[in-house]
C-alpha positions in Angstrom: 17.0 -3.9 26.9 13.5 -5.3 26.0 10.8 -4.8 28.6 9.4 -8.3 29.1 5.9 -9.2 30.3 3.9 -12.3 31.3 0.1 -12.4 31.4 -1.9 -15.4 32.7 -5.4 -15.0 31.2 -8.7 -16.7 31.7 -11.3 -16.1 28.9 -15.0 -16.9 29.4 -18.0 -17.0 27.0 -18.4 -19.1 23.9 -14.7 -19.8 23.6 -14.5 -23.5 23.1 -15.3 -25.2 19.8 -14.8 -21.9 17.9 -11.1 -22.3 17.0 -9.9 -20.1 19.8 -6.8 -22.1 20.8 -5.6 -22.5 17.2 -6.2 -18.9 16.4 -4.4 -17.8 19.6 -1.4 -20.0 18.7 -1.3 -18.6 15.1 -1.5 -14.9 16.3 1.0 -15.5 19.1 3.5 -17.0 16.7 3.0 -14.1 14.2 3.8 -11.5 16.8 6.6 -13.4 18.6 4.8 -14.3 21.9 5.6 -17.6 23.6 3.4 -19.5 26.1 0.5 -21.8 25.9 -3.3 -22.1 25.7 -5.8 -24.8 26.8 -9.4 -25.5 27.3 -10.7 -25.8 30.9 -13.4 -28.2 32.0 -15.6 -25.3 33.1 -15.8 -24.0 29.5 -13.2 -21.2 29.8 -9.9 -21.0 28.0 -6.7 -20.4 29.9 -3.5 -19.0 28.4 -0.1 -17.7 29.3 1.6 -15.1 27.1 5.2 -14.1 27.6 7.5 -11.9 25.5 8.1 -8.2 24.8 5.5 -6.1 26.7 3.9 -4.5 23.6 3.4 -8.0 22.0 2.0 -9.5 25.2 -0.4 -6.5 25.5 -1.5 -7.1 21.9 -2.3 -10.8 22.7 -4.3 -9.8 25.8 -6.2 -7.3 23.7 -6.9 -10.0 21.1 -8.5 -12.1 23.8 -11.3 -9.6 24.2 -12.6 -10.5 20.7 -10.9 -13.8 19.8 -11.6 -15.6 16.5 -14.7 -14.8 14.3 -17.1 -17.3 15.9 -16.2 -16.6 19.5 -18.3 -14.6 22.0 -16.1 -13.4 24.8 -18.0 -12.4 27.9 -15.0 -11.7 30.2 -11.2 -11.7 30.3 -9.5 -12.1 33.6 -5.8 -11.0 33.3 -3.1 -11.7 36.0 0.2 -9.9 35.3 3.1 -12.0 36.5 6.9 -11.8 36.6 8.3 -13.2 33.3 10.0 -16.6 33.8 11.8 -17.1 30.5 10.8 -20.7 30.6 8.5 -20.5 27.5 10.3 -21.1 24.2 7.4 -21.3 21.8 3.6 -21.0 21.8 1.7 -24.3 22.1 -1.7 -25.8 22.6 -2.0 -27.9 25.7 -4.4 -30.8 25.1 
């Protein structure tokens, strides 16, 4: 049985306008994580990652650096019970 995990993440710093959402979607799809990512009005990025625990942990780790032009100041991670509702990884506009 696969150990599933769900992480609800808030990333702050220079994380908007630097391809953060598209890069997160690409990486999540590569490693088989479902969920979503979106920009918040306060300048942060919010994301939910769900899937096999090792893959979700890789996504959370990736958030600490993000894409090349990002400057991540903080990552706030909330571990939640997996819901199984996420089927793919998408950008919420």
